[in-house]
C-alpha positions as YAML, in Angstrom:
chain: A
units: angstrom
residues:
- id: 1
  name: UNK
  ca: [-14.64, 5.85, 5.89]
- id: 2
  name: UNK
  ca: [-17.44, 8.16, 5.50]
- id: 3
  name: UNK
  ca: [-18.81, 9.42, 1.86]
- id: 4
  name: UNK
  ca: [-19.60, 12.79, 2.38]
- id: 5
  name: UNK
  ca: [-19.42, 15.92, -0.08]
- id: 6
  name: UNK
  ca: [-16.28, 18.18, 0.03]
- id: 7
  name: UNK
  ca: [-18.01, 21.33, -0.31]
- id: 8
  name: UNK
  ca: [-20.31, 20.32, 2.79]
- id: 9
  name: UNK
  ca: [-17.34, 19.16, 4.55]
- id: 10
  name: UNK
  ca: [-15.39, 22.66, 3.88]
- id: 11
  name: UNK
  ca: [-18.68, 24.85, 4.27]
- id: 12
  name: UNK
  ca: [-19.55, 23.59, 7.69]
- id: 13
  name: UNK
  ca: [-15.82, 23.31, 8.97]
- id: 14
  name: UNK
  ca: [-16.07, 27.38, 8.12]
- id: 15
  name: UNK
  ca: [-19.19, 28.21, 9.12]
- id: 16
  name: UNK
  ca: [-19.82, 25.19, 12.13]
- id: 17
  name: UNK
  ca: [-22.03, 26.83, 15.22]
- id: 18
  name: UNK
  ca: [-20.08, 27.18, 18.49]
- id: 19
  name: UNK
  ca: [-22.55, 24.68, 20.36]
- id: 20
  name: UNK
  ca: [-21.91, 21.39, 22.44]
- id: 21
  name: UNK
  ca: [-25.45, 21.41, 23.65]
- id: 22
  name: UNK
  ca: [-26.58, 18.53, 21.97]
- id: 23
  name: UNK
  ca: [-23.98, 16.39, 23.37]
- id: 24
  name: UNK
  ca: [-24.64, 17.78, 26.85]
- id: 25
  name: UNK
  ca: [-28.04, 17.05, 26.34]
- id: 26
  name: UNK
  ca: [-27.53, 13.05, 25.51]
- id: 27
  name: UNK
  ca: [-24.49, 12.85, 27.80]
- id: 28
  name: UNK
  ca: [-24.34, 9.12, 28.31]
- id: 29
  name: UNK
  ca: [-25.34, 7.15, 31.72]
- id: 30
  name: UNK
  ca: [-22.84, 4.66, 32.21]
- id: 31
  name: UNK
  ca: [-24.92, 1.59, 32.76]
- id: 32
  name: UNK
  ca: [-25.13, 0.77, 36.81]
- id: 33
  name: UNK
  ca: [-24.77, -3.31, 36.21]
- id: 34
  name: UNK
  ca: [-22.31, -5.08, 37.76]
- id: 35
  name: UNK
  ca: [-19.97, -6.80, 35.75]
- id: 36
  name: UNK
  ca: [-19.56, -8.82, 33.25]
- id: 37
  name: UNK
  ca: [-20.21, -6.40, 30.65]
- id: 38
  name: UNK
  ca: [-21.89, -7.37, 27.61]
- id: 39
  name: UNK
  ca: [-19.65, -5.85, 24.96]
- id: 40
  name: UNK
  ca: [-19.42, -5.90, 21.38]
- id: 41
  name: UNK
  ca: [-17.17, -5.15, 18.67]
- id: 42
  name: UNK
  ca: [-18.76, -3.88, 15.29]
- id: 43
  name: UNK
  ca: [-16.64, -3.96, 12.20]
- id: 44
  name: UNK
  ca: [-17.68, -2.45, 8.87]
- id: 45
  name: UNK
  ca: [-14.54, -2.97, 6.82]
- id: 46
  name: UNK
  ca: [-12.61, -6.45, 7.22]
- id: 47
  name: UNK
  ca: [-9.91, -8.43, 5.69]
- id: 48
  name: UNK
  ca: [-7.62, -6.13, 5.13]
- id: 49
  name: UNK
  ca: [-4.17, -5.93, 7.37]
- id: 50
  name: UNK
  ca: [-4.95, -2.51, 9.03]
- id: 51
  name: UNK
  ca: [-8.48, -3.64, 10.21]
- id: 52
  name: UNK
  ca: [-6.99, -7.07, 11.19]
- id: 53
  name: UNK
  ca: [-4.40, -6.07, 13.25]
- id: 54
  name: UNK
  ca: [-6.76, -3.81, 14.65]
- id: 55
  name: UNK
  ca: [-9.28, -6.69, 15.91]
- id: 56
  name: UNK
  ca: [-6.66, -8.76, 16.99]
- id: 57
  name: UNK
  ca: [-5.28, -6.54, 19.21]
- id: 58
  name: UNK
  ca: [-8.87, -5.68, 20.38]
- id: 59
  name: UNK
  ca: [-9.61, -9.12, 20.68]
- id: 60
  name: UNK
  ca: [-6.66, -9.63, 22.63]
- id: 61
  name: UNK
  ca: [-7.22, -7.25, 25.32]
- id: 62
  name: UNK
  ca: [-10.84, -8.40, 26.13]
- id: 63
  name: UNK
  ca: [-8.89, -11.86, 27.08]
- id: 64
  name: UNK
  ca: [-6.59, -10.03, 29.05]
- id: 65
  name: UNK
  ca: [-6.77, -10.07, 33.06]
- id: 66
  name: UNK
  ca: [-9.01, -8.46, 34.52]
- id: 67
  name: UNK
  ca: [-11.25, -7.45, 31.31]
- id: 68
  name: UNK
  ca: [-11.37, -11.19, 30.61]
- id: 69
  name: UNK
  ca: [-13.95, -11.89, 34.07]
- id: 70
  name: UNK
  ca: [-15.57, -8.11, 33.44]
- id: 71
  name: UNK
  ca: [-16.80, -8.77, 29.78]
- id: 72
  name: UNK
  ca: [-18.66, -10.60, 27.66]
- id: 73
  name: UNK
  ca: [-17.29, -10.21, 23.94]
- id: 74
  name: UNK
  ca: [-18.59, -10.96, 20.73]
- id: 75
  name: UNK
  ca: [-17.28, -9.50, 17.38]
- id: 76
  name: UNK
  ca: [-19.47, -8.93, 14.33]
- id: 77
  name: UNK
  ca: [-18.96, -7.96, 10.88]
- id: 78
  name: UNK
  ca: [-21.40, -5.76, 9.13]
- id: 79
  name: UNK
  ca: [-19.59, -5.38, 5.79]
- id: 80
  name: UNK
  ca: [-19.27, -1.61, 3.81]
- id: 81
  name: UNK
  ca: [-23.32, -1.37, 3.54]
- id: 82
  name: UNK
  ca: [-24.71, 1.24, 5.93]
- id: 83
  name: UNK
  ca: [-28.09, -0.44, 6.27]
- id: 84
  name: UNK
  ca: [-26.92, -3.75, 6.90]
- id: 85
  name: UNK
  ca: [-24.38, -2.04, 9.85]
- id: 86
  name: UNK
  ca: [-27.79, -0.20, 11.22]
- id: 87
  name: UNK
  ca: [-29.51, -3.74, 11.74]
- id: 88
  name: UNK
  ca: [-26.38, -5.27, 13.35]
- id: 89
  name: UNK
  ca: [-26.19, -2.18, 15.77]
- id: 90
  name: UNK
  ca: [-29.92, -2.70, 16.51]
- id: 91
  name: UNK
  ca: [-29.49, -6.28, 17.20]
- id: 92
  name: UNK
  ca: [-26.71, -5.62, 19.49]
- id: 93
  name: UNK
  ca: [-28.39, -2.74, 21.28]
- id: 94
  name: UNK
  ca: [-31.48, -5.46, 21.63]
- id: 95
  name: UNK
  ca: [-29.43, -8.09, 23.04]
- id: 96
  name: UNK
  ca: [-28.56, -6.15, 25.88]
- id: 97
  name: UNK
  ca: [-25.16, -4.41, 24.90]
- id: 98
  name: UNK
  ca: [-23.65, -2.48, 27.80]
- id: 99
  name: UNK
  ca: [-21.13, -1.07, 24.87]
- id: 100
  name: UNK
  ca: [-20.62, -1.24, 21.32]
- id: 101
  name: UNK
  ca: [-16.92, -0.14, 19.98]
- id: 102
  name: UNK
  ca: [-17.85, 0.36, 16.26]
- id: 103
  name: UNK
  ca: [-15.80, 1.02, 12.91]
- id: 104
  name: UNK
  ca: [-18.20, 3.09, 11.29]
- id: 105
  name: UNK
  ca: [-19.09, 2.58, 7.60]
- id: 106
  name: UNK
  ca: [-20.79, 6.27, 7.45]
- id: 107
  name: UNK
  ca: [-20.10, 9.38, 9.40]
- id: 108
  name: UNK
  ca: [-23.89, 10.67, 9.53]
- id: 109
  name: UNK
  ca: [-26.09, 7.40, 8.46]
- id: 110
  name: UNK
  ca: [-25.47, 5.48, 11.60]
- id: 111
  name: UNK
  ca: [-26.71, 8.80, 13.53]
- id: 112
  name: UNK
  ca: [-30.30, 7.55, 14.31]
- id: 113
  name: UNK
  ca: [-29.28, 3.89, 15.64]
- id: 114
  name: UNK
  ca: [-25.93, 5.16, 17.69]
- id: 115
  name: UNK
  ca: [-28.89, 7.88, 19.22]
- id: 116
  name: UNK
  ca: [-31.72, 4.45, 20.15]
- id: 117
  name: UNK
  ca: [-28.21, 2.98, 21.67]
- id: 118
  name: UNK
  ca: [-27.69, 6.19, 23.94]
- id: 119
  name: UNK
  ca: [-31.49, 6.26, 24.91]
- id: 120
  name: UNK
  ca: [-30.97, 2.72, 26.02]
- id: 121
  name: UNK
  ca: [-27.47, 3.32, 27.89]
- id: 122
  name: UNK
  ca: [-25.54, 1.56, 25.79]
- id: 123
  name: UNK
  ca: [-22.14, 3.30, 25.71]
- id: 124
  name: UNK
  ca: [-21.45, 3.80, 21.71]
- id: 125
  name: UNK
  ca: [-17.32, 4.43, 20.80]
- id: 126
  name: UNK
  ca: [-16.19, 4.86, 17.19]
- id: 127
  name: UNK
  ca: [-12.51, 4.27, 16.34]
- id: 128
  name: UNK
  ca: [-10.24, 5.42, 13.23]
- id: 129
  name: UNK
  ca: [-13.06, 6.54, 11.61]
- id: 130
  name: UNK
  ca: [-15.68, 8.75, 13.00]
- id: 131
  name: UNK
  ca: [-19.15, 10.11, 13.35]
- id: 132
  name: UNK
  ca: [-21.18, 12.98, 14.05]
- id: 133
  name: UNK
  ca: [-24.11, 11.84, 16.65]
- id: 134
  name: UNK
  ca: [-23.63, 13.82, 19.72]
- id: 135
  name: UNK
  ca: [-23.83, 11.22, 22.22]
- id: 136
  name: UNK
  ca: [-21.15, 8.70, 20.58]
- id: 137
  name: UNK
  ca: [-17.41, 9.14, 21.27]
- id: 138
  name: UNK
  ca: [-14.71, 9.15, 18.65]
- id: 139
  name: UNK
  ca: [-11.47, 8.06, 19.09]
- id: 140
  name: UNK
  ca: [-9.01, 8.52, 16.44]
- id: 141
  name: UNK
  ca: [-5.93, 10.40, 15.22]
- id: 142
  name: UNK
  ca: [-7.77, 13.62, 13.53]
- id: 143
  name: UNK
  ca: [-6.19, 15.79, 15.98]
- id: 144
  name: UNK
  ca: [-2.72, 14.86, 14.94]
- id: 145
  name: UNK
  ca: [-3.41, 16.85, 11.96]
- id: 146
  name: UNK
  ca: [-1.77, 14.19, 9.43]
- id: 147
  name: UNK
  ca: [-2.20, 16.27, 6.09]
- id: 148
  name: UNK
  ca: [-0.80, 19.14, 7.48]
- id: 149
  name: UNK
  ca: [2.12, 17.85, 9.55]
- id: 150
  name: UNK
  ca: [3.20, 15.51, 6.68]
- id: 151
  name: UNK
  ca: [3.14, 18.00, 3.87]
- id: 152
  name: UNK
  ca: [5.19, 20.62, 5.99]
- id: 153
  name: UNK
  ca: [7.33, 17.74, 7.18]
- id: 154
  name: UNK
  ca: [7.76, 17.41, 3.40]
- id: 155
  name: UNK
  ca: [8.40, 20.92, 2.29]
- id: 156
  name: UNK
  ca: [11.11, 21.31, 4.89]
- id: 157
  name: UNK
  ca: [12.72, 18.37, 3.71]
- id: 158
  name: UNK
  ca: [12.73, 19.61, 0.03]
- id: 159
  name: UNK
  ca: [14.13, 23.07, 0.98]
- id: 160
  name: UNK
  ca: [10.46, 24.44, -0.16]
- id: 161
  name: UNK
  ca: [11.18, 23.54, -3.87]
- id: 162
  name: UNK
  ca: [10.72, 20.36, -6.43]
- id: 163
  name: UNK
  ca: [8.19, 18.57, -8.47]
- id: 164
  name: UNK
  ca: [5.45, 16.83, -6.14]
- id: 165
  name: UNK
  ca: [3.20, 13.89, -7.14]
- id: 166
  name: UNK
  ca: [-0.13, 13.34, -4.63]
- id: 167
  name: UNK
  ca: [-1.22, 10.30, -4.09]
- id: 168
  name: UNK
  ca: [-4.84, 10.50, -3.11]
- id: 169
  name: UNK
  ca: [-6.77, 8.05, -1.00]
- id: 170
  name: UNK
  ca: [-10.39, 7.02, -1.61]
- id: 171
  name: UNK
  ca: [-11.93, 9.90, -3.77]
- id: 172
  name: UNK
  ca: [-14.91, 11.45, -1.84]
- id: 173
  name: UNK
  ca: [-14.40, 10.26, 1.78]
- id: 174
  name: UNK
  ca: [-14.17, 12.88, 4.48]
- id: 175
  name: UNK
  ca: [-11.26, 11.55, 5.59]
- id: 176
  name: UNK
  ca: [-9.49, 12.15, 2.17]
- id: 177
  name: UNK
  ca: [-11.34, 15.34, 1.70]
- id: 178
  name: UNK
  ca: [-9.73, 16.31, 4.91]
- id: 179
  name: UNK
  ca: [-6.26, 15.17, 4.41]
- id: 180
  name: UNK
  ca: [-6.08, 16.76, 1.22]
- id: 181
  name: UNK
  ca: [-7.27, 20.28, 2.42]
- id: 182
  name: UNK
  ca: [-4.95, 20.38, 4.82]
- id: 183
  name: UNK
  ca: [-1.72, 19.22, 2.78]
- id: 184
  name: UNK
  ca: [-2.87, 21.42, -0.37]
- id: 185
  name: UNK
  ca: [-3.13, 24.12, 1.74]
- id: 186
  name: UNK
  ca: [0.71, 23.95, 3.04]
- id: 187
  name: UNK
  ca: [1.96, 23.11, -0.12]
- id: 188
  name: UNK
  ca: [0.38, 25.99, -1.84]
- id: 189
  name: UNK
  ca: [2.17, 28.18, 0.19]
- id: 190
  name: UNK
  ca: [5.13, 27.63, -1.55]
- id: 191
  name: UNK
  ca: [5.52, 28.55, -5.18]
- id: 192
  name: UNK
  ca: [8.64, 26.36, -5.74]
- id: 193
  name: UNK
  ca: [6.56, 23.29, -5.17]
- id: 194
  name: UNK
  ca: [4.91, 22.00, -8.20]
- id: 195
  name: UNK
  ca: [2.34, 19.43, -8.55]
- id: 196
  name: UNK
  ca: [2.99, 17.45, -11.49]
- id: 197
  name: UNK
  ca: [0.57, 14.83, -11.25]
- id: 198
  name: UNK
  ca: [-2.07, 13.61, -8.91]
- id: 199
  name: UNK
  ca: [-3.94, 10.30, -9.03]
- id: 200
  name: UNK
  ca: [-6.21, 8.32, -6.30]
- id: 201
  name: UNK
  ca: [-4.52, 5.03, -5.02]
- id: 202
  name: UNK
  ca: [-7.77, 4.01, -2.99]
- id: 203
  name: UNK
  ca: [-5.06, 3.17, 0.16]
- id: 204
  name: UNK
  ca: [-4.09, 0.29, -2.09]
- id: 205
  name: UNK
  ca: [-0.45, -0.63, -2.57]
- id: 206
  name: UNK
  ca: [-1.27, -2.18, -5.90]
- id: 207
  name: UNK
  ca: [-2.89, 0.64, -7.28]
- id: 208
  name: UNK
  ca: [-0.29, 3.16, -5.92]
- id: 209
  name: UNK
  ca: [2.72, 0.99, -7.49]
- id: 210
  name: UNK
  ca: [0.55, 1.04, -10.75]
- id: 211
  name: UNK
  ca: [-0.04, 4.74, -10.31]
- id: 212
  name: UNK
  ca: [3.76, 5.93, -9.55]
- id: 213
  name: UNK
  ca: [4.84, 3.95, -12.54]
- id: 214
  name: UNK
  ca: [2.81, 5.80, -15.03]
- id: 215
  name: UNK
  ca: [3.79, 9.28, -13.73]
- id: 216
  name: UNK
  ca: [7.37, 8.36, -13.73]
- id: 217
  name: UNK
  ca: [7.06, 7.72, -17.56]
- id: 218
  name: UNK
  ca: [6.00, 11.13, -17.62]
- id: 219
  name: UNK
  ca: [7.77, 13.03, -15.12]
- id: 220
  name: UNK
  ca: [11.16, 11.27, -14.78]
- id: 221
  name: UNK
  ca: [12.22, 13.90, -12.46]
- id: 222
  name: UNK
  ca: [9.62, 13.99, -9.57]
- id: 223
  name: UNK
  ca: [11.54, 14.74, -6.10]
- id: 224
  name: UNK
  ca: [8.69, 13.86, -3.56]
- id: 225
  name: UNK
  ca: [5.38, 11.56, -3.23]
- id: 226
  name: UNK
  ca: [2.64, 12.40, -0.56]
- id: 227
  name: UNK
  ca: [0.53, 9.90, 0.01]
- id: 228
  name: UNK
  ca: [-1.54, 8.37, 3.40]
- id: 229
  name: UNK
  ca: [-1.62, 4.86, 2.38]
- id: 230
  name: UNK
  ca: [-0.51, 3.03, -0.25]
- id: 231
  name: UNK
  ca: [2.96, 4.13, 0.48]
- id: 232
  name: UNK
  ca: [4.83, 1.06, 0.05]
- id: 233
  name: UNK
  ca: [3.89, 0.44, -3.11]
- id: 234
  name: UNK
  ca: [4.68, 3.81, -4.40]
- id: 235
  name: UNK
  ca: [8.02, 3.40, -3.20]
- id: 236
  name: UNK
  ca: [8.18, 0.46, -5.12]
- id: 237
  name: UNK
  ca: [7.62, 2.16, -7.82]
- id: 238
  name: UNK
  ca: [10.61, 4.24, -7.55]
- id: 239
  name: UNK
  ca: [12.92, 1.59, -6.55]
- id: 240
  name: UNK
  ca: [11.55, -0.23, -9.80]
- id: 241
  name: UNK
  ca: [12.22, 2.48, -11.71]
- id: 242
  name: UNK
  ca: [14.78, 4.84, -10.58]
- id: 243
  name: UNK
  ca: [16.50, 2.97, -7.66]
- id: 244
  name: UNK
  ca: [19.83, 5.33, -8.21]
- id: 245
  name: UNK
  ca: [17.51, 8.74, -6.99]
- id: 246
  name: UNK
  ca: [15.03, 8.23, -4.58]
- id: 247
  name: UNK
  ca: [12.76, 10.68, -3.04]
- id: 248
  name: UNK
  ca: [11.04, 12.23, 0.04]
- id: 249
  name: UNK
  ca: [8.19, 10.26, 0.94]
- id: 250
  name: UNK
  ca: [5.43, 10.14, 3.62]
- id: 251
  name: UNK
  ca: [2.97, 7.69, 4.44]
- id: 252
  name: UNK
  ca: [1.70, 4.91, 6.05]
- id: 253
  name: UNK
  ca: [3.69, 3.00, 8.59]
- id: 254
  name: UNK
  ca: [4.27, -0.90, 6.84]
- id: 255
  name: UNK
  ca: [7.56, -2.98, 8.20]
- id: 256
  name: UNK
  ca: [9.17, -3.12, 4.90]
- id: 257
  name: UNK
  ca: [8.31, 0.86, 4.43]
- id: 258
  name: UNK
  ca: [10.35, 1.40, 7.76]
- id: 259
  name: UNK
  ca: [13.02, -0.82, 7.13]
- id: 260
  name: UNK
  ca: [14.01, 1.24, 3.80]
- id: 261
  name: UNK
  ca: [13.30, 4.69, 4.79]
- id: 262
  name: UNK
  ca: [16.03, 3.45, 8.03]
- id: 263
  name: UNK
  ca: [18.53, 2.07, 5.42]
- id: 264
  name: UNK
  ca: [21.70, 4.25, 4.98]
- id: 265
  name: UNK
  ca: [22.38, 2.81, 1.85]
- id: 266
  name: UNK
  ca: [19.34, 4.12, 0.58]
- id: 267
  name: UNK
  ca: [19.68, 7.08, 2.45]
- id: 268
  name: UNK
  ca: [22.69, 8.21, 0.32]
- id: 269
  name: UNK
  ca: [20.30, 7.69, -2.88]
- id: 270
  name: UNK
  ca: [17.84, 10.33, -1.53]
- id: 271
  name: UNK
  ca: [15.46, 8.47, 0.35]
- id: 272
  name: UNK
  ca: [14.16, 10.27, 3.00]
- id: 273
  name: UNK
  ca: [10.85, 8.88, 4.69]
- id: 274
  name: UNK
  ca: [8.25, 9.86, 6.75]
- id: 275
  name: UNK
  ca: [6.27, 7.03, 8.63]
- id: 276
  name: UNK
  ca: [3.16, 8.32, 10.13]
- id: 277
  name: UNK
  ca: [-0.66, 8.08, 9.03]
- id: 278
  name: UNK
  ca: [-3.43, 6.72, 11.32]
- id: 279
  name: UNK
  ca: [-2.46, 3.37, 12.98]
- id: 280
  name: UNK
  ca: [-4.07, -0.19, 14.07]
- id: 281
  name: UNK
  ca: [-3.75, 0.41, 17.71]
- id: 282
  name: UNK
  ca: [-6.36, 3.21, 17.52]
- id: 283
  name: UNK
  ca: [-8.64, 0.31, 17.83]
- id: 284
  name: UNK
  ca: [-7.18, -1.24, 20.96]
- id: 285
  name: UNK
  ca: [-6.59, 2.02, 22.23]
- id: 286
  name: UNK
  ca: [-10.45, 3.15, 21.93]
- id: 287
  name: UNK
  ca: [-11.26, -0.13, 23.38]
- id: 288
  name: UNK
  ca: [-9.39, 0.69, 26.70]
- id: 289
  name: UNK
  ca: [-10.80, 4.31, 27.04]
- id: 290
  name: UNK
  ca: [-14.44, 2.32, 26.57]
- id: 291
  name: UNK
  ca: [-13.78, 0.07, 29.09]
- id: 292
  name: UNK
  ca: [-12.29, 3.11, 31.71]
- id: 293
  name: UNK
  ca: [-15.59, 4.92, 30.57]
- id: 294
  name: UNK
  ca: [-17.88, 1.88, 31.36]
- id: 295
  name: UNK
  ca: [-16.53, 1.09, 34.36]
- id: 296
  name: UNK
  ca: [-16.43, 4.52, 36.01]
- id: 297
  name: UNK
  ca: [-12.53, 5.19, 36.13]
- id: 298
  name: UNK
  ca: [-12.63, 7.65, 33.26]
- id: 299
  name: UNK
  ca: [-15.13, 10.27, 33.06]
- id: 300
  name: UNK
  ca: [-14.32, 12.31, 29.75]
- id: 301
  name: UNK
  ca: [-15.15, 16.36, 29.55]
- id: 302
  name: UNK
  ca: [-15.47, 15.88, 25.90]
- id: 303
  name: UNK
  ca: [-16.37, 13.28, 23.28]
- id: 304
  name: UNK
  ca: [-13.52, 13.72, 20.58]
- id: 305
  name: UNK
  ca: [-10.86, 11.53, 21.87]
- id: 306
  name: UNK
  ca: [-7.13, 11.88, 20.41]
- id: 307
  name: UNK
  ca: [-5.52, 8.93, 20.02]
- id: 308
  name: UNK
  ca: [-1.65, 9.85, 19.35]
- id: 309
  name: UNK
  ca: [-0.78, 10.34, 15.41]
- id: 310
  name: UNK
  ca: [2.00, 8.12, 15.14]
- id: 311
  name: UNK
  ca: [5.47, 9.79, 13.59]
- id: 312
  name: UNK
  ca: [8.70, 8.34, 12.90]
- id: 313
  name: UNK
  ca: [11.13, 10.16, 10.43]
- id: 314
  name: UNK
  ca: [13.93, 8.06, 8.68]
- id: 315
  name: UNK
  ca: [16.60, 9.23, 11.38]
- id: 316
  name: UNK
  ca: [14.25, 7.87, 14.20]
- id: 317
  name: UNK
  ca: [13.86, 4.19, 13.07]
- id: 318
  name: UNK
  ca: [15.16, 1.70, 15.74]
- id: 319
  name: UNK
  ca: [15.01, -1.89, 15.59]
- id: 320
  name: UNK
  ca: [13.34, -4.12, 18.28]
- id: 321
  name: UNK
  ca: [15.05, -7.35, 18.97]
- id: 322
  name: UNK
  ca: [11.78, -8.72, 20.49]
- id: 323
  name: UNK
  ca: [8.10, -9.31, 20.20]
- id: 324
  name: UNK
  ca: [7.22, -5.64, 21.59]
- id: 325
  name: UNK
  ca: [7.83, -2.04, 20.92]
- id: 326
  name: UNK
  ca: [10.07, -1.17, 24.14]
- id: 327
  name: UNK
  ca: [13.03, 0.86, 24.38]
- id: 328
  name: UNK
  ca: [12.19, 2.95, 21.69]
- id: 329
  name: UNK
  ca: [12.19, 0.53, 19.00]
- id: 330
  name: UNK
  ca: [9.37, 0.76, 16.12]
- id: 331
  name: UNK
  ca: [10.47, -1.80, 13.43]
- id: 332
  name: UNK
  ca: [11.04, -5.09, 13.32]
- id: 333
  name: UNK
  ca: [14.05, -6.93, 11.38]
- id: 334
  name: UNK
  ca: [13.63, -8.52, 7.89]
- id: 335
  name: UNK
  ca: [11.69, -11.74, 8.04]
- id: 336
  name: UNK
  ca: [10.10, -11.21, 11.19]
- id: 337
  name: UNK
  ca: [7.04, -10.16, 9.76]
- id: 338
  name: UNK
  ca: [5.71, -9.66, 6.15]
- id: 339
  name: UNK
  ca: [6.57, -6.12, 4.44]
- id: 340
  name: UNK
  ca: [3.26, -5.13, 4.46]
- id: 341
  name: UNK
  ca: [2.43, -5.51, 8.37]
- id: 342
  name: UNK
  ca: [1.78, -2.47, 9.88]
- id: 343
  name: UNK
  ca: [4.07, -1.55, 12.88]
- id: 344
  name: UNK
  ca: [1.34, 1.05, 14.22]
- id: 345
  name: UNK
  ca: [-0.81, -2.05, 15.74]
- id: 346
  name: UNK
  ca: [1.61, -1.16, 18.74]
- id: 347
  name: UNK
  ca: [2.09, 0.95, 21.26]
- id: 348
  name: UNK
  ca: [4.78, 0.30, 23.87]
- id: 349
  name: UNK
  ca: [3.58, 3.32, 26.14]
- id: 350
  name: UNK
  ca: [-0.16, 3.10, 25.86]
- id: 351
  name: UNK
  ca: [-0.73, -0.58, 24.94]
- id: 352
  name: UNK
  ca: [1.93, -2.31, 26.95]
- id: 353
  name: UNK
  ca: [-0.35, -5.38, 26.97]
- id: 354
  name: UNK
  ca: [0.15, -6.43, 23.63]
- id: 355
  name: UNK
  ca: [3.13, -7.74, 21.32]
- id: 356
  name: UNK
  ca: [3.54, -9.08, 17.78]
- id: 357
  name: UNK
  ca: [1.75, -12.37, 18.39]
- id: 358
  name: UNK
  ca: [-1.12, -10.89, 19.94]
- id: 359
  name: UNK
  ca: [-1.81, -8.36, 17.11]
- id: 360
  name: UNK
  ca: [-1.28, -11.23, 14.51]
- id: 361
  name: UNK
  ca: [-3.16, -13.94, 15.95]
- id: 362
  name: UNK
  ca: [-5.52, -12.24, 18.62]
- id: 363
  name: UNK
  ca: [-4.45, -14.02, 21.61]
- id: 364
  name: UNK
  ca: [-3.40, -12.64, 24.90]
- id: 365
  name: UNK
  ca: [0.35, -12.24, 26.15]
- id: 366
  name: UNK
  ca: [0.99, -14.99, 28.81]
- id: 367
  name: UNK
  ca: [1.41, -13.04, 32.39]
- id: 368
  name: UNK
  ca: [-0.09, -9.52, 31.19]
- id: 369
  name: UNK
  ca: [-2.69, -7.46, 32.89]
- id: 370
  name: UNK
  ca: [-4.53, -4.35, 31.67]
- id: 371
  name: UNK
  ca: [-2.43, -0.98, 32.64]
- id: 372
  name: UNK
  ca: [-4.53, 2.05, 33.27]
- id: 373
  name: UNK
  ca: [-4.57, 4.55, 30.50]
- id: 374
  name: UNK
  ca: [-2.63, 8.24, 31.22]
- id: 375
  name: UNK
  ca: [-4.85, 11.02, 30.91]
- id: 376
  name: UNK
  ca: [-6.41, 11.11, 27.85]
- id: 377
  name: UNK
  ca: [-6.36, 14.02, 25.19]
- id: 378
  name: UNK
  ca: [-8.83, 15.56, 22.99]
- id: 379
  name: UNK
  ca: [-9.18, 16.01, 19.54]
- id: 380
  name: UNK
  ca: [-10.30, 19.00, 17.15]
- id: 381
  name: UNK
  ca: [-13.87, 19.36, 16.64]
- id: 382
  name: UNK
  ca: [-14.51, 19.30, 12.90]
- id: 383
  name: UNK
  ca: [-18.00, 19.89, 12.00]
- id: 384
  name: UNK
  ca: [-19.52, 17.44, 9.57]
- id: 385
  name: UNK
  ca: [-16.60, 14.97, 10.31]
- id: 386
  name: UNK
  ca: [-16.75, 14.41, 14.33]
- id: 387
  name: UNK
  ca: [-19.64, 16.65, 15.39]
- id: 388
  name: UNK
  ca: [-22.62, 18.37, 14.11]
- id: 389
  name: UNK
  ca: [-23.11, 21.67, 16.07]
- id: 390
  name: UNK
  ca: [-19.53, 22.92, 17.06]
- id: 391
  name: UNK
  ca: [-16.88, 25.21, 16.09]
- id: 392
  name: UNK
  ca: [-13.27, 24.02, 14.29]
- id: 393
  name: UNK
  ca: [-10.16, 25.49, 15.41]
- id: 394
  name: UNK
  ca: [-9.53, 28.96, 13.72]
- id: 395
  name: UNK
  ca: [-6.19, 26.69, 13.02]
- id: 396
  name: UNK
  ca: [-7.34, 23.48, 11.40]
- id: 397
  name: UNK
  ca: [-5.56, 23.51, 8.15]
- id: 398
  name: UNK
  ca: [-2.17, 24.77, 9.75]
- id: 399
  name: UNK
  ca: [0.48, 22.11, 11.30]
- id: 400
  name: UNK
  ca: [0.62, 21.77, 14.92]
- id: 401
  name: UNK
  ca: [4.23, 19.64, 15.36]
- id: 402
  name: UNK
  ca: [6.23, 20.77, 12.24]
- id: 403
  name: UNK
  ca: [7.71, 24.28, 12.19]
- id: 404
  name: UNK
  ca: [7.14, 25.66, 9.12]
- id: 405
  name: UNK
  ca: [10.56, 26.96, 6.74]
- id: 406
  name: UNK
  ca: [10.07, 30.58, 5.01]
- id: 407
  name: UNK
  ca: [9.05, 30.32, 1.64]
- id: 408
  name: UNK
  ca: [12.13, 30.43, -1.07]
- id: 409
  name: UNK
  ca: [12.07, 33.94, -2.78]
...
């Protein structure tokens, strides 16, 4: 995730210039060389469940026909130091990379090395997080407006009134600032919604559980918890301290959490949950987008490409019987995976080549072949987040999939 001052983000979102000329000027020429292409995966963050599932899905795709014959693939872990990631990217470019798929540690700090790669005709693709370099492609769920849509969904479930706790992400990151700004804009439209406590759970379940436990001691009557991640820990705190009266909650897509929000017994105790947020499948999807650009199958007209925001409310939870998301199923039975397994590592429509074993172990599915993607969709342009000289949509703070209820009088 990228660190950037909130004030700068907001100013650029409001006053960003309406020009994408820089992106056009640095438009990438796809390498003319024949396969195999030299492809790198560069990770910044590593070792957590989200990153492991995303990286395993990418690795499994790289070994799935025909990609297994079209690419030579290597993974590099750069860590969270921007200078280290710059050095690693420079080494990949010097090694003759045709394409680099990377999780950026900074939204702007990598721009110079990204532009170096583009000048050498290297296809540069960022996933989940984003960069502002005009020649790079960003593939993520920003256009899904998680902050606005999840907040509006919660307000609707609460009837526009009640006590709310906000579990923020990592302080100072652009993604946290953006999600918070969208969510707060929704909540502040409803005078009956009272934000009684806020804290930074750092997208961490242990810290989130500790924070909600502390807040429940001071505010025993809370009605709802808004999170981006740390949702399982937040829910566990309520189960521990107030199991007979549960909450409205929105956040990540851990398997244990999805099982809980789909449980009729817990629903009778007041649990109304939404499982959404950004999913690890964004990484493998970005890899397929990158490969289709590299081979000339896909010629995007814009550089911010949308991965659909996962969206499973409590009344749409459906148990899977096998290893894949098919026939609308979206959660695995108890004991099949750990509670913290993130179900959005899989996408039966966009990534039919992957199953549970693939994202757990990084191994290709026997007999699978790569399927062509449907037409890509494009994301919101957000100055200072995924572009430089561009203009944000006039409605960037508003929900675009949930219909607001009137504010109670």
